[in-house]
N, C-alpha and C positions, 0 to 999 in steps of 0.2 A: 414240759411244764405247763400248768393252767394258767391262762391269763386271769388277772386280777379282777374281780368284781367290785367296781367302784361304788355301784349304787348300793349293794348288799353291805359292804363295810361300812358306808355312811348311814345306812338304816341302822344297824347295829350299833355303832359308835354314838349315835343320837337317840338311841331307844325309842325308835319308830318302828312299830309293829307293821307287817305286810296288812294285817287287817285295817289298819289305819289308811295305807296307801289305796287299798281295794276299795273301801268306801268314798274316798276322794275322788277317784277316778271312775267310779260306777261299774266296778267290773267285779267279778267273783274272785274268791282268794285264789282258787286254781289257775285263773287267767291272768291275774295280777302275778302270782309267782312265777309263771312262764315269761311275762315280761321282764321281771326283776333279774332272772336266770338268763336272759339274752336268747330265748327261745323264739319269741315274738317281740316285735318293735312297739315302743309306747307311740301313740299318735301325738301331733304336734298339740293338740288340746289338753292331752294328759300331760306332757311335759310342762306345760304352762300351768295347770293347776298343782301339780307339785311343787313347781318352784314357787307360785305365788302363796300357797295354804301352808307348805311345810319347809319353805326357806332352801329347798334343796338346789343347790347351784346346776344350772343346765348342763354343763360339761360333766358331771357327775351321773345324770340321768342318760345321756346320750352316749 
């Protein structure tokens, strides 16, 4: 069984597009997609930006 992706679910539920996330963290859409899909990790700075600017709970991001 696949592990639930809390961040992807949160983004969809709150109508936040991956393009918005990419712009906020200063990454390409493909790099952002890899982070959202748990292939690479968000940096502490990126996590803080997403929390501060989009009000995404930190426990959803990590």
